[in-house]
N, C-alpha and C positions, 0 to 999 in steps of 0.2 A: 447672632453672633456677638462675642466680646472684643469691645475696641482692642484691648492686647493681644488679643487672639487672631485679631486683623491686621496687627503691626507686624506678626512674624516673619509674610513672604518676603518682606522689605531686603532690597540690596542695594548695590553700589551709593549708596550715603556720603555725603560729604560731611563730616562734621568738624568744625573748628575750634578752639579750645580760646576763646577771649574771653575778657573781661569787659562789663557795661560802661566806656568810659570814654573821654572824647575817641573822636575817628581816629587821633593820629597815636594814643596811645594803647602801649600794651597786647597789640597784636600777636599772635601766634597762628603760624599757619600751618600748624602739624595736625595731623588727621587725629580724632578721635571716633573711635569704631563702636563707641558703646551703646548709641541710644539710637534708636532710625527717626528719632523727632531731631537729632542732631544736639542742639545747644536746647531748644525746648523739651516741654514735660507735655503727660495729658492734662487737661483742662480740670478746673474746679467742675465738683459735679453741682456747684451750686447755680452753676449756666446752665445746665439741663439739657444740652444741644446736642445727646442724642451721642449714635455711632459716626465714628469715622471712614467714609465709602472714599476722603480724600486724605492724604496724608501730606502736611505742610512742615518738613524736615528744616528746622533753622538753621543754614551755615554761618551765618556772621551776623550781631547788633552790634550797632553802635549809636550814641547820641552825639547833638552838634546843637551847641548854643547857637541862637536864647532859647531854642526849645522844640529841637526836631527828634523823631526816634525813626530809627534806619533799621530794618529787619532786611536781611537779605535769605532767603530761603526756595529749598526747591519742592516743586507739586508731583505726587504720583496718587495713580490711584492705588487700590488694596492689593492690586497683584505687582506695584511695583513698576509700573509702567507711567513715563511723563506724562504729564497734561500742560498744553502749552496753551497761549491765547487768551489765558484772564486778562480779566480789566479791574479798574479799583474799587467800581460798583460792584463788582462779587464780593467784596471784602466787608467785613464787620471789625470797629474795634470795641475791645471794653477793656477797663483797666479798675482797677480796685488798691484804692489808696487806706490807709492807715485808720480809716475813721469808715471804711465801707464795710458790710456785712459779708456781699457779695460785690460782683463787678457791675458797673454803669457801663452804658451805650454812651460811646462817644461819635458825635454826630461825621462823617468823613466827609461831608460838605463844610463844615465848620473849621472842623481839623485838616483843612487841607491835603486829606487823604490821595496821593497817588502812586501811580506803578513807576520808577523814575528809570531812567536808562541806568543800567548795571556794569556800564563799561570800565566804570572807575575802580570797580574791585574787583571785575567778573571777565576772563577772558577764555575763550572756546576756539581750542584748535583741531583741524580735522588735516589726517594724513591718507591721502586716497593713494593706493599704493598699488600699481596697474603692472599683471604676467603682460611682458613684449618679450616671450618666449617665440621662437620659429611658427610655433602651430599655430598663432593669434596671429601674428604678422601675416600669414600667408593665406588665414583663413577669416578671419573674422574683425581685419582692422578698422574698419569701415566704420561697423555696427559699434567696436568698442570705442569709437571716439565720440560717436555721435550719441553716446550710452554716458560717457564720461561729461561732457557738455551740457546735457541732460540735467546729469546728479549736480555739476555745480552750480548751475541755474535755480537748481531746487535749493540747497544748503545752504548759499550764502545770501547775506540779504539782499534787499533790492537795490537800499542807500548802503555805501559802504558805511561800513562800522569797523573801528581799528580792533574793535574785541572780538571780531569773528574774521579769524583767520583761516586758512586751507596751503598745504603744501604737496608738490605732487611726485611721486618716487615711483620707477621702474624697475625692475628686474629681470633675468633672464640667467641664463646656466652661472655669469660670472659670480666669486665671490665679492660683489658689491650690490649695495641697494643706491640706484642711479638716481643724481637729483636730475628730475623735469624742470623744475618751478619751486623755486623757495617761498616759504609760508608769505603769506601776503594777503592782505583786505581786497585787491582787484579782483574782482569776474572777471573783466576783461585778460588783465595778466594770466590768468588761469586758464580760459578758453582759448588763448593764442597760442599756450604750453600743447595746449593740447591737438590745435591744428597744427602744429608743428611736428606731430611725431610722424616717420615714413617708416616703408619696408626697411630700411637700412641701416636703421637706428643701432642694431644689434648684432655684435661679432660671436655671441657664444649661444646655439639655438636650444641648450638644455633648459632645465627650470629648477631655478635654488630656492623654491618657496619655502622651507622652514629655517634659510639662513634670512628671506625678505621678513619673517615674521618674528625671529629675534629683533633684528635693528631696528626695526621700524619700531617697535616697543623701546628699545631704547633711547630713539628720538624722541617719543611722547611722553617718556617720564624725565626727560633733560630738558623738556618744553615746561613740566609742570616744577620741575624743580627752580627752573629759571622766573617762573611765575613767583614763586615764593620766597625768593632773593629780591624780588622786587613789591614784594608785600600785595599780590594780588591774587585770589584766588584762579585757580586753572581747572580746566576738565578738557579731555582731549578725544577725538574717535579716531580710529585707526579703521579703514576700511579698505582689505586687500581684495582684490581681483584676481582669478585661475580659472585654466581652462582644464587643468591637468592636476600631477600629483607633484611630488617631491623627485625630481629626476636627478638629481645635482648629488646627491648623500653627502654632501659636505657638513652636514649638520643632522642632527639626529633628532626624529621625529617626538621621542621623548622631551628631551631638553626647550623646542620651542612650545610644546602644549604648557610644562613648565614654567616658560618664559611670561605665557600669555595670564596661566591662573593665579601666579604670583604678582604680579604686576597692579599697579597701585591703582588703586580703585575708583579713581577718577578717571582711568582709561577705559570705554567702551571700545569692544572689538566687534564689527561684524566683516564678512566675509560672503563675496558672490560668487558661485560657481558656476561653470558654463560645459555642456555638452556631455557625454556620457563617460569621458574616461579623469573623471575625478571622483576624489574619493571623499564619500559626503559626510562619512562620519566624522573624519579628520576635521573637515573644513568646520563643520556645526561645533567639537570642541575650541577650534582659535575663534571662531567668529561667535563668542561663548553669550554676547548681547543680542546679538541677532543673523541669522544666516539664511540665504537666497540660491536658489538653482533654479538657471537659465536650463531646458532641453536642447535647444537652439539657439545661434546668434538671433535669430527675429524677433527672441524673447527678451533679448539683453537689455534693451533700454530699460523696455517695464520690470525689470529684476533691478536696477539701477535705482529706478523712479521707487521704489517701495524702498529699499534701504533708505534714502536719501530722504522720503517724509521721517523716517525712525531718527536718521540723525538729527536733522533738524528738531523736531521736537525734544529730544533731549537734550539742546542746546537750551532751548526756548523754555523751559520749562523752570527755569531759574528767574526769581522775581527780585527785585527790589524795592520795597515795599515802606514809604515813609508819611509820618503825620505829624504832627504840632499837638503836641499831648497842653490838655488845660493845666496839669500838673504845674508844681514852680518850687521855688529853692525854698528847702527845707522840710521839705514834705518826705524827704527818705527816699527808698526803695518802695517803687509801686509794682502791684503784679498787671502782667498786661498778658491779654487773649486775642488772638484775632482768629477768626472764621473766614470760612472759603463757600462760596455755592456754585455750582455748575452745572445748570439742569435739576434731574434731582439727587444728586450726591452732594455732600458736604465732608466739612471737615477742619480741623480748627489746631489749636496747639498753645500751650502757656510760657511765658516767660518773664522776664520782669526787666525791670529799668530805671537806674539811679537819678533822679530829678535834682542833683545840686547844681546850683548856680542858674536853675531855668529861669528866665523870666519872659515878659509878654514880644510882639513883635517878629515871630517865625511864620514865615512864610512858603 
């Protein structure tokens, strides 16, 4: 299969228009959806790296004096599934200067290559949205609380990171998406909020599912906008649980689905359905990233764990790769290629950087 054909199935790609300058200069946080490789392009054939089984989509890149090159990218497989857990020793760096016919390999150890914390430029927010209508409160509340705590444990980092946050909302029949726990990086605060749910929390036994979809999407889009205003790349996941269909009829199904389909590409949508009264077709459309269904409440924690794994992998498939280049001031624009190997799969992407002002001393 040709490389360009293997790139076609990919989606949910962030791409940001930004010049290769110092980190503080000329950053544009608007989406550019024209390329599956983001800011990058297919590597030069002279490297003979073969076909791409893994896709590196460059989201952002910048240089920092005296000579550091930083590349922020997302790694997916050829089917668009996120690839998490990569380490610096799985990457290779290639540079091509003005006097090079092809690329030269740059030692990852001598260049101090590393995967760095990406919190300085990236925020990942998860919105857990729970159906607390009467059927849940009277029939599966304990199982839902246990599954939600497991979800929190799996999605939130074991060591608190300000770049990974979660908020919890709930809905019933009222025309309101109720806030249970504001956005926080604290796993303890999230668990405490779930523990506090009781059977008396709701005053309306109906289910306003479509309203919850529309309102949670609005909240996620506001979070992304806040990130852009603060010059931070952001992604969000909306995870909606329900045990039934929309009964309140406050909002139309077509409006809820349109809201999801027209949402910012940086938002992922997941749904979890419980029992025999759900509409799996509708929930699959709402949960366009991934949906799971539990036949009974005993399966609920398993389905939450399945979704939590996918949410976590998507968040952790973004990498900030940094190294110290041997190029120096006066060398002008230089081509850069990065390849990654993960088992029997590999992928590569090419870009360029400006070495103006570069000297020794980078670590």
